[in-house]
C-alpha positions in Angstrom: 105.5 86.2 110.0 108.2 85.8 107.3 107.9 83.7 104.2 111.5 82.8 103.3 110.7 80.6 100.2 108.8 83.5 98.6 112.0 85.4 97.8 113.4 82.8 95.4 109.8 82.2 94.1 109.6 85.8 93.0 113.2 86.1 92.0 112.7 83.3 89.5 110.1 85.5 87.7 112.0 88.8 87.9 114.6 87.4 85.6 112.5 84.9 83.6 112.8 86.7 80.2 109.2 85.9 79.3 108.3 86.0 75.6 106.1 88.8 74.2 102.5 88.6 73.1 101.3 86.3 75.9 97.9 88.1 76.2 95.5 87.5 73.4 94.3 90.5 71.4 90.7 89.6 72.0 91.2 89.5 75.8 92.8 92.9 75.8 90.0 94.4 73.8 87.4 92.7 76.0 89.2 94.0 79.2 89.2 97.5 77.7 85.5 97.2 76.9 84.8 96.2 80.5 86.8 99.1 81.8 85.2 101.7 79.4 81.7 100.7 80.6 82.8 101.4 84.2 84.4 104.8 83.9 87.8 103.7 82.7 89.7 106.6 81.1 93.1 105.1 80.4 94.4 101.6 79.6 98.0 100.7 78.7 99.3 97.2 78.2 103.1 96.6 77.8 104.7 93.2 77.3 108.5 92.7 77.2 108.9 96.5 77.3 106.7 97.0 74.2 103.4 98.8 74.3 100.8 96.5 72.8 97.7 98.5 73.6 97.0 102.1 74.5 93.7 103.7 74.6 92.2 106.7 76.4 88.8 108.4 76.8 88.2 111.8 75.2 90.2 114.5 76.8 92.7 112.2 78.4 96.0 110.9 77.2 99.0 108.9 78.2 100.8 112.0 79.3 97.9 113.5 81.3 98.8 113.5 85.0 96.1 111.9 87.2 95.8 111.5 91.0 96.9 107.9 91.7 95.8 108.1 95.3 97.1 105.0 97.2 99.2 104.0 94.2 101.6 106.4 95.9 102.1 104.0 98.7 104.2 101.5 96.6 106.8 104.2 96.0 107.4 104.4 99.7 107.7 100.6 100.0 110.5 100.8 97.3 112.2 103.7 99.0 112.2 101.9 102.3 114.2 98.9 100.9 116.6 101.3 99.2 117.2 103.0 102.5 117.8 99.7 104.2 120.4 98.7 101.5 122.1 102.0 102.1 122.3 101.5 105.8 119.9 104.4 106.6 117.6 102.0 108.5 116.7 98.4 109.2 113.2 97.2 108.5 113.3 95.3 111.8 114.5 98.1 114.0 112.1 99.5 116.5 110.5 102.8 115.5 111.0 104.1 119.0 114.8 104.0 118.5 114.2 107.1 116.3 111.1 108.4 118.0 111.8 108.8 121.8 108.2 109.9 122.2 107.1 106.3 121.8 109.5 104.6 124.2 107.1 104.7 127.2 104.1 103.4 125.3 103.9 99.6 125.8 102.6 99.0 122.3 104.3 101.7 120.3 107.7 100.9 121.8 107.5 97.5 120.1 106.5 98.6 116.6 109.1 98.0 113.9 109.5 99.8 110.6 108.5 96.7 108.8 105.2 96.7 110.7 104.5 100.3 109.6 105.0 99.3 106.0 102.9 96.2 106.0 100.2 97.9 108.1 100.4 95.5 111.0 101.7 98.1 113.5 98.3 98.2 115.3 98.0 102.0 114.9 94.6 103.4 114.4 93.8 104.5 110.8 94.4 108.2 111.0 92.0 108.9 108.2 90.3 111.8 109.8 93.5 113.3 111.2 95.6 113.0 108.1 93.1 113.6 105.3 91.0 116.2 107.3 91.4 119.9 107.0 94.0 121.1 109.4 97.0 123.4 109.6 99.0 120.9 111.6 102.3 119.3 110.6 100.7 116.0 109.9 103.9 114.0 110.3 104.2 115.3 113.9 100.4 114.8 114.4 100.6 111.2 113.4 102.9 110.4 116.3 100.0 111.0 118.7 97.7 108.4 117.1 96.8 105.5 119.4 98.0 101.9 118.9 94.8 100.0 119.1 96.3 96.5 119.0 99.6 94.8 119.6 102.1 94.9 116.7 101.6 92.0 114.3 98.1 91.1 115.5 96.0 93.0 112.9 95.9 94.6 109.5 94.6 98.1 109.7 94.4 100.0 106.4 95.0 103.8 106.7 97.5 106.6 106.2 98.8 106.5 109.8 101.6 104.0 109.2 103.3 105.8 106.3 103.0 109.2 108.0 104.9 107.8 111.0 107.4 106.1 108.6 108.1 109.4 106.9 108.6 111.1 110.3 111.2 108.4 110.9 112.8 109.2 107.5 112.7 112.9 108.2 114.7 112.5 111.4 117.2 110.1 109.9 117.8 112.2 106.8 118.1 115.5 108.7 121.8 114.9 109.4 122.2 114.5 105.6 120.4 117.7 104.9 117.6 115.9 103.0 113.9 115.7 103.3 112.1 112.4 102.6 110.6 113.9 99.4 114.1 114.9 98.3 115.4 111.4 99.0 112.5 109.9 97.1 113.3 112.2 94.1 117.0 111.4 94.2 116.6 107.6 94.5 113.5 106.9 92.4 111.8 109.8 90.7 114.8 111.3 88.9 116.4 107.9 87.9 113.1 106.8 86.4 112.6 110.1 84.6 109.2 110.7 86.2 107.4 114.0 86.2 105.3 114.7 89.2 103.5 118.0 88.5 101.5 117.9 91.7 101.6 116.5 95.2 98.9 116.5 97.8 100.6 117.9 100.9 99.9 119.4 104.3 100.1 123.1 105.0 103.8 122.6 106.1 104.8 121.2 102.7 105.0 117.6 103.8 103.8 115.5 100.9 101.2 112.8 101.8 102.9 109.4 101.3 99.7 107.4 101.5 97.8 109.1 98.6 99.5 112.3 97.4 101.0 111.7 94.0 99.8 112.8 90.5 101.4 110.9 87.7 100.7 110.2 84.0 100.0 106.7 82.8 103.3 106.4 80.9 105.3 107.5 83.9 103.5 105.2 86.2 104.3 102.4 83.7 108.0 103.3 84.0 107.8 102.5 87.7 106.0 99.2 86.9 108.6 98.1 84.4 111.4 98.8 86.8 109.6 96.6 89.4 108.9 94.0 86.8 112.6 93.8 85.8 113.9 93.3 89.3 114.7 96.9 90.0 116.5 97.8 86.8 115.6 100.7 84.4 117.5 101.6 81.2 120.3 99.2 82.2 120.7 100.7 85.7 119.9 99.0 88.9 117.6 101.5 90.6 116.5 99.1 93.5 118.7 96.1 94.4 116.7 93.0 93.3 117.1 91.2 96.6 115.8 94.2 98.4 112.9 94.8 96.1 111.5 91.3 96.7 111.0 92.2 100.4 108.1 94.4 99.2 106.2 91.3 98.0 106.3 89.2 101.1 102.8 89.1 102.7 101.9 88.5 106.3 99.7 85.8 107.8 97.2 88.5 108.9 96.8 89.6 105.2 98.3 87.3 102.6 97.3 89.8 99.9 99.6 92.7 101.1 103.3 93.1 101.4 105.3 96.3 102.0 103.0 98.8 100.4 102.2 96.5 97.4 99.2 94.2 97.0 100.1 90.6 95.9 98.3 87.6 94.6 100.5 84.8 95.9 97.7 83.1 98.0 95.6 82.6 94.8 96.9 79.0 94.3 95.6 77.8 97.6 92.4 75.7 97.6 91.0 77.9 100.4 91.8 81.2 98.7 89.1 83.8 98.5 88.9 86.7 96.1 88.6 90.0 98.0 88.0 93.2 96.0 90.2 95.7 97.9 88.5 98.9 96.8 85.1 97.6 97.4 86.1 96.2 100.8 87.5 99.5 101.9 84.2 101.2 101.3 82.4 99.0 103.8 81.7 100.5 107.3 82.9 99.4 109.7 86.1 98.4 107.8 86.2 94.6 107.6 88.7 93.0 110.0 89.2 89.6 108.4 91.8 89.6 105.5 92.7 85.9 105.9 93.1 83.8 102.8 92.7 86.9 100.6 93.9 87.2 97.0 93.1 89.6 94.1 92.1 87.0 91.5 92.2 83.2 91.2 92.4 83.6 87.5 95.5 85.9 87.5 99.0 84.6 87.9 100.1 84.2 91.5 103.1 86.4 91.0 100.9 89.4 90.0 101.7 92.5 92.0 99.4 95.5 92.2 99.7 99.1 93.1 96.2 100.2 93.8 94.4 103.5 94.3 90.9 105.0 94.5 88.7 105.4 91.4 90.2 102.2 89.9 93.8 103.5 89.5 95.7 100.3 89.0 99.3 99.3 88.2 99.4 95.5 87.5 102.8 93.8 87.3 103.4 90.2 86.3 107.2 89.5 86.3 106.7 85.9 84.9 105.1 87.4 81.8 107.2 90.6 81.7 103.8 92.3 81.7 102.8 95.7 83.0 99.3 97.1 82.8 98.1 100.6 83.7 94.4 101.2 84.4 93.0 104.7 85.1 89.5 105.5 86.1 87.7 108.8 86.4 86.6 110.2 89.7 83.3 108.8 90.9 83.5 105.8 88.6 81.6 102.7 89.8 81.4 99.0 89.1 85.0 98.0 88.3 86.2 94.9 90.2 89.6 93.3 90.0 88.2 89.8 90.3 86.0 90.5 87.2 88.5 92.5 85.2 91.6 90.2 85.6 89.9 87.0 84.4 88.9 88.8 81.2 92.4 90.1 80.7 94.1 86.8 81.3 91.6 84.6 79.3 93.6 82.4 77.0 96.9 83.9 78.1 100.0 82.0 77.3 101.9 81.6 80.5 103.9 79.1 82.4 102.5 78.0 85.7 104.8 79.1 88.5 105.7 76.9 91.4 103.5 77.5 94.5 104.9 79.8 97.1 105.3 78.8 100.7 101.9 78.6 102.4 101.0 81.5 104.6 99.8 80.3 108.0 96.3 81.6 108.6 95.9 83.7 111.7 92.7 84.2 113.7 91.9 87.8 114.3 89.8 89.5 117.0 87.4 92.3 116.2 89.4 95.5 116.1 86.8 98.2 116.2 83.5 96.8 117.3 81.9 100.3 117.1 83.3 101.0 113.7 85.2 104.1 112.5 82.6 106.7 113.2 81.7 107.0 109.5 85.2 107.9 108.2 84.8 106.1 104.9 81.3 107.5 104.3 82.7 111.0 104.6 84.5 110.6 101.4 87.9 109.4 102.6 89.7 107.8 99.7 92.3 105.2 99.8 
């Protein structure tokens, strides 16, 4: 399931020192026009650390916090590789080593931390349990979710995986007197100078790692620029570069998803197919086939995306030293990555990166032939 050649592929871009002004002015304006017609309320473009374009709808600004929904997930991918570098965990350790409750379950006993973070653990989605109204401690509650498939055999999108990951973190950090939120603050939020005025949390104060963060466009861009520069921010290495690249290694089951980041590396393959993530996740039952997926054939293959509901997007292209923040209003409709990205990258000056190692296609069996009981139609947002 690993792609060893992808690490040097991405590393070559993280330190490429790309020139500025690679996007054309007309393409940026056209991309903004596309966004504005589809409920876009914020659009920021930064090249080589310089903001080239910044525009907002009336009543919104670069400093206005907005719910980034599943854009939150990428922060936990980054914190996981920091924790591995510090010896707190190993991505390939069995989750059951920390959760004895799982040791007698034939499927759960085999799940690794990596499989939680790339959503191939086989756990059921947990949408209703995690996002539904309940007074339960939702980290503890997540441990009782069923493993529907063997680890590594399926990609199942939902909050269950990160809830379990944060329960693992909670137990590992207890001896240090830290919560997983405090660890995130210490290692990422504070060093990046981010302000998080609000978190979605359960009634026990556990912040929701899958979709809980509120963040301004400028602060989200700080995170993107840190990722774009191989983990550095203001001259300080926040995330070790070699560790950070682990977040961008996709799986054969879903070549468009790494560790809590969406990636575009399959886009150079002749058989690549553009799959709009947000649109796909609104389908019921949730589609099971993510093979050959990419975000856009017109976008650079090293494009990385942190993606949330209502068209919250953080696009990062290390080879171009480019970071783009897109914000949409709640209930907006019609925005598609595979339409927006070709507009943005039209006539862009960029060097063509070498192709990454091919990801072997995997055949998948139907996961939930009876669907999800209408979870997504009940307003669950990714």
